[in-house]
Legacy VTK file of the C-alpha trace (Angstrom):
# vtk DataFile Version 3.0
C-alpha trace
ASCII
DATASET POLYDATA
POINTS 132 float
198.412 -69.944 -26.927
198.402 -66.164 -28.211
199.028 -64.732 -24.834
195.980 -62.661 -24.820
194.918 -61.938 -20.811
191.777 -59.993 -20.584
188.353 -60.297 -19.099
185.570 -61.235 -21.492
181.821 -60.177 -21.032
178.970 -62.277 -22.435
175.534 -62.058 -22.659
172.523 -64.288 -20.887
172.840 -67.414 -22.563
176.690 -67.616 -21.484
175.432 -67.402 -17.919
174.288 -71.007 -17.642
176.442 -73.698 -15.838
176.481 -75.869 -18.940
178.605 -73.005 -20.884
180.839 -72.672 -17.841
181.338 -76.381 -17.468
182.146 -76.836 -21.193
184.360 -73.681 -21.371
186.461 -74.570 -18.376
188.632 -72.833 -15.810
189.774 -70.503 -18.624
186.250 -68.883 -18.259
187.133 -67.935 -14.266
186.514 -64.019 -14.177
184.191 -63.858 -17.236
181.501 -61.050 -16.676
177.800 -61.853 -17.789
175.038 -59.447 -18.456
172.081 -61.091 -16.735
168.136 -60.197 -16.584
167.579 -62.422 -13.711
169.329 -63.719 -10.662
167.827 -65.244 -7.641
167.243 -63.157 -4.714
167.021 -64.911 -1.376
165.772 -61.704 0.228
162.585 -61.585 -2.215
159.821 -64.282 -1.504
158.643 -64.138 -5.144
162.216 -65.043 -6.278
162.832 -67.749 -3.802
159.367 -69.330 -4.348
160.003 -69.374 -8.266
163.559 -70.856 -7.811
162.202 -73.463 -5.390
159.449 -74.565 -7.825
161.501 -74.527 -10.676
164.204 -76.832 -9.111
161.654 -79.307 -7.880
160.195 -79.453 -11.283
163.247 -79.375 -13.617
166.193 -80.510 -11.276
168.030 -77.673 -12.287
168.334 -73.821 -11.507
166.214 -71.608 -13.526
167.890 -69.239 -16.188
166.646 -65.860 -17.142
164.571 -67.310 -19.938
162.674 -69.259 -17.641
162.300 -66.324 -15.259
161.147 -63.644 -17.890
158.667 -66.193 -19.413
157.220 -67.208 -15.954
156.732 -63.265 -15.232
155.166 -62.865 -18.650
152.744 -65.469 -18.285
151.904 -64.300 -14.933
151.088 -60.654 -16.180
149.139 -62.047 -19.169
147.177 -64.324 -16.857
146.104 -61.451 -14.693
145.309 -59.408 -17.665
142.944 -62.029 -18.849
141.482 -62.201 -15.076
140.582 -58.772 -15.553
139.443 -58.452 -18.890
138.028 -61.781 -19.839
138.248 -63.562 -23.024
138.280 -60.345 -25.318
141.544 -59.519 -27.076
140.994 -55.671 -27.253
140.270 -55.612 -23.409
143.326 -57.943 -22.789
145.519 -55.471 -24.652
143.960 -52.593 -22.868
144.467 -54.358 -19.426
148.335 -55.278 -20.334
148.544 -51.417 -21.064
147.388 -50.645 -17.588
150.004 -52.917 -16.136
151.938 -50.990 -13.363
154.268 -52.514 -10.928
153.299 -56.048 -11.439
155.251 -58.089 -8.726
157.376 -60.755 -10.555
160.659 -62.865 -10.247
162.668 -60.569 -12.052
161.227 -57.473 -10.274
158.063 -55.171 -11.221
156.536 -55.179 -14.768
155.289 -51.973 -16.266
154.485 -51.242 -19.456
155.327 -47.795 -21.186
153.088 -45.763 -23.579
154.748 -47.906 -26.544
153.786 -51.287 -24.978
157.262 -52.143 -23.824
158.254 -53.530 -20.555
161.624 -52.756 -19.287
163.668 -54.644 -16.930
166.776 -53.939 -14.842
170.010 -56.250 -15.025
172.821 -57.518 -13.360
176.487 -57.625 -13.921
177.628 -61.297 -12.921
181.246 -62.750 -12.513
181.890 -66.549 -12.793
184.617 -67.659 -10.459
185.005 -71.367 -9.576
182.008 -72.322 -11.588
179.909 -70.126 -9.287
178.073 -66.858 -9.908
178.533 -63.631 -8.159
176.608 -60.716 -8.536
178.736 -57.386 -9.081
176.257 -55.061 -9.765
173.770 -53.715 -8.627
LINES 1 133
132 0 1 2 3 4 5 6 7 8 9 10 11 12 13 14 15 16 17 18 19 20 21 22 23 24 25 26 27 28 29 30 31 32 33 34 35 36 37 38 39 40 41 42 43 44 45 46 47 48 49 50 51 52 53 54 55 56 57 58 59 60 61 62 63 64 65 66 67 68 69 70 71 72 73 74 75 76 77 78 79 80 81 82 83 84 85 86 87 88 89 90 91 92 93 94 95 96 97 98 99 100 101 102 103 104 105 106 107 108 109 110 111 112 113 114 115 116 117 118 119 120 121 122 123 124 125 126 127 128 129 130 131
């Protein structure tokens, strides 16, 4: 109504189909910062998306992908360390390039795992990765 014509950029929670469905065609062209996009060329991502869709009847969002990866990393640390909290912590700290749905996980000296991201555009209720 005000005549404002611009592109909006949102965060991950705005990347779900339910947000776009409720927002309607006015959201066409909206940009989203995303931490997970299915990558058909990556077998880990493909397997995760297929299993998630079979179990839940919908595509996974980045929350699901990050939690899945976190549980896989934790499971591997427990497998290496056994039921000892200090050894589990140390095993997590040694994690380097653990393959996951969102890409490899490595913890830095501060215990932080950094992940890459994507810029996605909504167009006709479909996602298109613009970057990288």
